N, C-alpha and C positions, 0 to 999 in steps of 0.2 A: 656444665653441671648435669650429672646423671638425674633423669627424672623417673620416677616409678608409676607405670600404669598397668593395669590388668583388670579387664571387665569381662562378664559372661553374659551372653544374652542368647536368644533362640531365633532361628527362621521358622516362622509359623505360616501356615496357610490361612489362619484366622486373622493374620495381618495383611492378607494379600500377597503373601510372598512365596517364592519357591526356592529350594536348594539350589536348583539350576540356574535360575537367575542371580541368586547370590553369588555363587561361584564364577559365573561368566564377569560379574562386575568386578569381584575381588581379583581375579587372574588377568582381566582384560582380553577376554576372549568372545568369540561368537558361538553360543551353544543352543541346541534346539531342545525344548522341553516336550517329551512325548505325551506327558499327562494332560497338558492343557493346550498343545499345539502352538505354543509361543516360541518365537526365536529371540534370544538376548543377544544383542550384538554390541559389545563394549571393546571391539578390536582397537578402536582409536583412542582408548583410554591411556593416559601418560602417567609416568612417575612409578611404574611398576619395575622393581629391581630384580624379582626373583620369585619363581613359582615352583611347587613341587607337591606330588602326592606321596604320602607314606602309608603303607599297608601293613596290617598284622600278618604273621607268617601263614595264617589259614585263609586269607582272602583271595578271591579269584584274580589272576594276573591281569585280566582285562580292564579291572577297576583302576589301574594305572592311567587309563584314559578318562580325562576329567568329565567329558559327556556321559560315557558309559556308567561311571560311578554314580553321578547324582541323578541320572534317569533311574537306575536301579533302586536308589532310595525313594524316589517319587513313587515308583511302582509299588514299593513294599508298604507304603503308607496309605491307608484306606480313608481315614477321617478327614472331614472337610475343615477342620482346625488343626490337623496334625502338626505337631513339630517335626519338621524334616531334618533340621541340623541344629547343633550347638556351636555357637562361635565364640572364641576366645580372641579378644583384642589385647595386644600388648605393645608398649612402647620400647623401642630398641635403644640401647646405649649408644651415645654418639661417639663415646670414648673408643668404641671398636670399629675396625673397618668393615666394609661390606662382607667380605669372606668370614670373618670372625662373628658377625652378626648371624649370618646364615648357619654356622656351625652350631653357635648357641641356641638358636631357635630349633634346628633339628634335633639336637640332643635333648632339649626340654620336652619337645612334643613326643618324641619316642619314649622316654622315660615316664611320662605322665598319662600318655593317652594311647599311644599305638600299642604298648605293652599290655594295656587293659582291654585291648580287642577293638578299638576305635580306628576307623580310616580316617586320615587327616589330609586336608588340603590347604597347603599353606601359600600365602601371597605376601611379599614383602614389599612395601611401598615406600618411596623415598620421602614422602610426607610434605612435598611442595603442592601448593593448591593451584589449580588451573581452573579458570573461569569455566571452561567447556565441561570439565568434570562435574560442576555443580548442576549441570542440566541433567545429568543421569538420575534415574529414580532411586538408585542404590545410595547416592550420597547423602541422603536425610537420615540413613541409618549408620552412617559412619561418624562416630563420636571423636575420632582422634586425628582427623585430616588437619594438620596445622603446618606453617611454614617451617621447613628445616626439622621436622619431627619424624624420624624414620620409625615406622611401626610395622607390625605383622598382624594379619587376619588369619586365624585358624579355624576352618570350617570342620566340624567333627560329626561323624555319623552317630545316631542315638539307638541303634538297634544292633544286637550281637549277629555276628557273621560266621560262616564257615566257607568251605572250599566251593560250595554251590550258590552262595549269595546270603542274603540277608534271612534271618530266622523270623517266624511269625510273631513269637512272643517278645515283648521288650521288658519283661518284668525284671530280668537281671540288670539291665541298664538303667532302669528307674532309680537304682541306689545313687547314681551319679547326679541326680536332680537335688540331692540333699545339700544343704549350705556348707556342711563340713568339707565337701570336696572343693567347693569354691575357695574356701579358707585355705585348704592344702595347696591348691594350684597356685594361689596368690603367694604363700609363703615359699613354695619351691622356685617360683620365678624370681623372688628376690635372693634366695640362696645361690642360684646358679650365676647370677650376674655378679654377686659380691665375690664369689669364688673366682670368677674370671678377672675381675678387677685386682684381687689379691695375687693371682698368678702373673698379671702384667705389672706389678708394682705400683698400681694406681691407689690413691687415697680414697677415691670415690666409693661410696656405699649407698645402698637404697634399702628401704624398709617397705614392707607390704602393710604396716600397721598405719592407722589414721594418725594425723597430726595430733589430734586431741589424746589419743592414747598415749602418744609419745611425749605429751606435754609441751608440744609446740603450738603456740597461739599465733595463728595468721590473721593479719589485718584484712577484712573483707573488701573485695573490690565494690565498685560502684555500679549501679544498674545502668547500662548503656542505652537502652531504648533502641527501636528498630531503625530510626533515622540515623543515629550515630554509628550503629552497626553496619548500615548500608554505606555510609560514607568510608568507614575504616576498610571495608571490603574491597573498595575502589581505589584504596591508597591515599586516601585524604585523611589526614590527622585531625582529630577533634579535641576539644578541651577534656571532655569527659575520659576519651582514650588516653590522653596524656597523663591524666591523674591516676588512672588505673595502671598505666606502665610503671609509674612512680611506686604505687602501692606494691605491685608485683616485685619490683626491684628491692624494696625494703624487706618483703617476706623471704626472698632468696637470700639476702644478706643475714636475715635473723636465722634461717635454717642452716646456713653455712656456718655461722657462729655456733649453733647448737651442736652441729657436727664436730666441730673442732674441740668444743667442751667434752663431747662424748669420747672423743679419741684421746684426749688428755687423760681423762678419768680411766680408761682402759689401760693407758700407758702406766698411770700411777699404780693401778692395781697389780699389773705385771710386775712392776719393779718391787713392790711389797711382796709378792710371792717369791720372787727370786732371791731377795734378802732373807726371808723366812727359812728358804730351803739351805742357804749359806750357813745360817746360824745353826740349823739343826744338824749340820754335818760334824 
């Protein structure tokens, strides 16, 4: 079953983070941060399927180098609490193969961000959790690392750019901090997935709207507690965990039923329109 997830967050010095460090962790590379003299080495990180940098037409070509790009970002930001990057997290449809997922993400990023003048650093992860990965500082900022949940991290620059580098003023780009753009990006991610599902003849559909707005009432899961959570992470099933798995199963069944109902309603409306057109001829 296709799942929908898109979240937006920031990499901020006020959180003790850097764009260089975030990029190194997402891409599984060793990068040196000229701003603070730290080396971020995640070359041993596993589960990384694909990485790529996409640039606007007017960006310096040397920014295709990940270390060069994010050090230029760090250099352009002066404030001690500066936001050095915007990050988009998206869950990828398991109904598509790896190449199809890459193409889908690339097209989405180009249309929604690169064409607006942002540099984009894409990392696609398999979604399999490895215990060693949990030791990395970046793991606590990763919301959607779950077993068999392929997903992408998209780091975006937050300052206008030209062929010489980043501009001094961020005023133009502050527009993208508005909530309406988060809603637009979420809606567009649902649209491109559904378009791909339709092209492949799949019945799966996703929605960017909340379950409440769509009239879907999910049964809440039970609080696990730190002891049960620790046991489950070690592969030890708990009674609370089993109860939550049953609740999740019922919620999925309820959502599937609601999707079938919606599809039947759409088919019924289409048949009615076809009949009306036939009668009007």
